[in-house]
C-alpha positions in Angstrom: 74.6 2.6 -21.8 74.1 6.4 -21.5 73.8 6.6 -25.3 71.1 4.0 -25.3 69.1 5.9 -22.6 69.5 9.2 -24.4 68.4 7.6 -27.7 65.4 6.1 -26.1 64.4 9.4 -24.6 64.6 11.1 -28.0 62.6 8.4 -29.8 59.9 7.8 -27.2 57.3 10.1 -25.8 55.9 9.4 -22.4 52.1 9.4 -22.9 51.1 8.3 -19.5 52.8 8.2 -16.1 51.0 5.8 -13.8 52.1 5.2 -10.2 50.8 2.0 -8.9 51.6 0.8 -5.4 52.4 -2.9 -5.0 52.5 -3.9 -1.3 55.3 -6.4 -1.0 54.4 -9.1 1.6 57.6 -8.8 3.5 59.0 -5.3 3.0 56.1 -3.1 2.0 58.1 -1.5 -0.8 56.3 0.6 -3.4 57.0 0.0 -7.1 56.3 2.6 -9.7 55.3 1.5 -13.2 56.0 4.0 -16.0 54.3 3.3 -19.3 55.8 4.8 -22.4 54.7 4.6 -26.0 57.1 5.3 -28.8 56.0 7.5 -31.6 55.6 5.5 -34.8 56.9 6.8 -38.1 53.4 7.4 -39.3 52.6 9.5 -36.2 55.6 11.7 -36.7 54.9 12.1 -40.4 51.2 13.0 -39.8 52.2 15.6 -37.2 54.8 17.1 -39.5 52.4 17.2 -42.5 49.7 18.9 -40.4 52.2 21.5 -39.1 53.2 22.2 -42.6 49.7 22.8 -43.8 48.9 25.2 -40.9 52.2 27.0 -41.2 51.3 27.5 -44.9 48.0 28.9 -43.7 49.8 31.6 -41.7 52.4 32.3 -44.4 49.9 32.7 -47.2 47.6 34.8 -45.0 50.4 37.2 -44.3 51.3 37.3 -48.0 47.7 38.1 -48.8 47.6 40.9 -46.2 50.7 42.4 -47.7 49.4 42.2 -51.2 45.9 43.5 -50.3 47.2 46.4 -48.2 49.5 47.6 -51.0 47.1 46.6 -53.8 49.8 44.6 -55.5 49.2 42.9 -58.8 49.7 39.4 -57.3 46.7 39.9 -54.9 44.4 37.5 -56.7 47.1 34.9 -57.3 48.0 34.9 -53.6 44.4 34.6 -52.6 43.9 31.6 -54.9 47.0 30.0 -53.3 45.7 30.8 -49.8 42.2 29.3 -50.6 43.9 26.2 -52.0 45.6 25.7 -48.6 42.1 25.5 -47.0 41.2 22.7 -49.3 44.5 21.0 -48.6 43.7 21.1 -44.8 40.3 19.6 -45.5 41.7 16.9 -47.7 44.2 16.0 -44.9 41.3 14.8 -42.6 39.4 12.8 -45.3 41.2 9.5 -44.7 39.8 9.6 -41.1 36.5 11.5 -41.3 35.5 11.0 -44.9 35.0 13.1 -48.0 32.0 15.1 -46.8 33.6 16.1 -43.5 36.9 17.1 -45.2 35.0 19.3 -47.7 32.9 20.8 -44.8 36.1 21.8 -43.0 37.6 23.2 -46.2 34.4 25.3 -46.8 34.5 26.7 -43.2 38.2 27.6 -43.6 37.5 29.3 -47.0 34.8 31.3 -45.3 37.4 32.2 -42.6 39.7 33.6 -45.3 37.1 35.4 -47.3 35.8 37.2 -44.2 39.3 38.2 -43.3 39.7 39.7 -46.8 36.5 41.8 -46.2 38.0 43.0 -42.9 41.2 44.1 -44.6 39.3 46.0 -47.3 37.0 47.7 -44.8 40.0 48.6 -42.6 41.8 50.1 -45.6 38.8 52.3 -46.3 38.5 53.3 -42.6 35.0 51.9 -42.4 35.0 50.9 -38.8 31.3 49.9 -38.8 31.9 47.4 -41.5 35.0 46.1 -39.7 33.0 45.4 -36.6 30.2 43.7 -38.6 32.7 41.4 -40.4 34.6 40.8 -37.2 31.4 39.3 -35.6 31.0 37.1 -38.7 34.6 36.0 -38.4 34.3 35.0 -34.8 31.0 33.2 -35.5 32.8 31.3 -38.2 35.5 30.3 -35.6 32.7 29.1 -33.4 31.3 27.0 -36.3 34.7 25.5 -36.9 35.2 24.6 -33.2 31.7 23.1 -33.0 32.2 21.1 -36.2 35.6 19.7 -35.1 34.7 19.0 -31.4 31.6 17.1 -32.5 33.8 14.8 -34.7 36.4 14.0 -32.1 36.0 13.7 -28.3 39.7 14.6 -27.9 39.0 18.1 -29.1 37.0 20.2 -26.6 34.9 23.0 -28.0 36.4 25.5 -25.5 40.0 24.4 -26.3 39.4 24.9 -30.0 37.6 28.2 -29.5 40.5 29.5 -27.4 43.1 28.4 -30.1 41.0 29.9 -33.0 40.3 33.1 -31.2 44.0 33.7 -30.5 44.7 33.0 -34.2 42.1 35.7 -35.2 43.7 38.1 -32.7 47.1 37.6 -34.2 45.9 38.1 -37.7 44.1 41.3 -36.6 47.4 42.5 -35.1 49.2 41.8 -38.3 46.5 43.7 -40.4 46.7 46.7 -38.0 50.5 46.7 -38.1 50.6 46.5 -41.9 48.1 49.3 -42.5 49.8 51.6 -40.0 53.2 50.7 -41.3 54.4 49.6 -37.9 56.9 47.1 -39.3 58.2 46.0 -35.9 54.7 45.1 -34.8 54.1 43.4 -38.1 57.1 41.1 -37.6 56.2 40.3 -34.0 52.6 39.4 -35.1 53.9 37.1 -37.8 56.4 35.4 -35.5 53.7 34.9 -32.8 51.3 33.7 -35.4 53.6 30.9 -36.6 54.3 29.8 -33.0 50.6 29.7 -32.2 49.6 27.9 -35.3 52.0 25.1 -34.5 50.2 24.7 -31.2 46.9 24.5 -33.0 48.2 22.1 -35.6 49.6 19.8 -32.8 46.4 19.9 -30.9 44.5 18.8 -34.0 47.0 16.1 -35.1 47.3 14.6 -31.6 43.5 14.4 -31.4 43.4 12.5 -34.7 46.1 10.1 -33.6 44.4 9.4 -30.3 41.1 8.7 -32.0 42.5 6.6 -34.8 45.4 5.1 -32.9 45.3 1.7 -34.6 45.8 3.4 -38.0 49.1 4.9 -36.8 50.7 1.7 -35.3 
């Protein structure tokens, strides 16, 4: 019996907890109804796939920072792979939002990467004025991504997405600073935090898709 309860707890996620009083005619006893919805296999797979795409985003961003900072020969190859990841993320939403929307998201994410590359180059050269200019463009791009996504899905608030994206930008900035100053401990910390945070972002996005298109995941 205990095994069955444990197994059910693992397989099912409590999406809503609703307490509803039922006044019994004789005793006045309250009953509590708890509604649970099990995660379907398609829900789990979608969340896993979305996490993988966004973790790749962080991993290949770090690889590019390393290559660009040291001017390694693989810099362009790494950039090409990183840009492919942005198209992969855009492609992942096409079954739900269509070809045009998927390509729009991919374009916004490519802009996010290309601006980051300009920031790295300017920082390497010690051009603080250029860093500040590109940084403003970077955050404006984050605003554009948040606006685009929140307008497509009522489960994604503009503020929530901005907060998540701004934190991502800050962690990438921390990684760039650490790499350029050769603070290897800070570099590792920024990378670890970046992965943890991007999973939060990926889950917020995937859960929003699942809620909006619930019938497709049953």
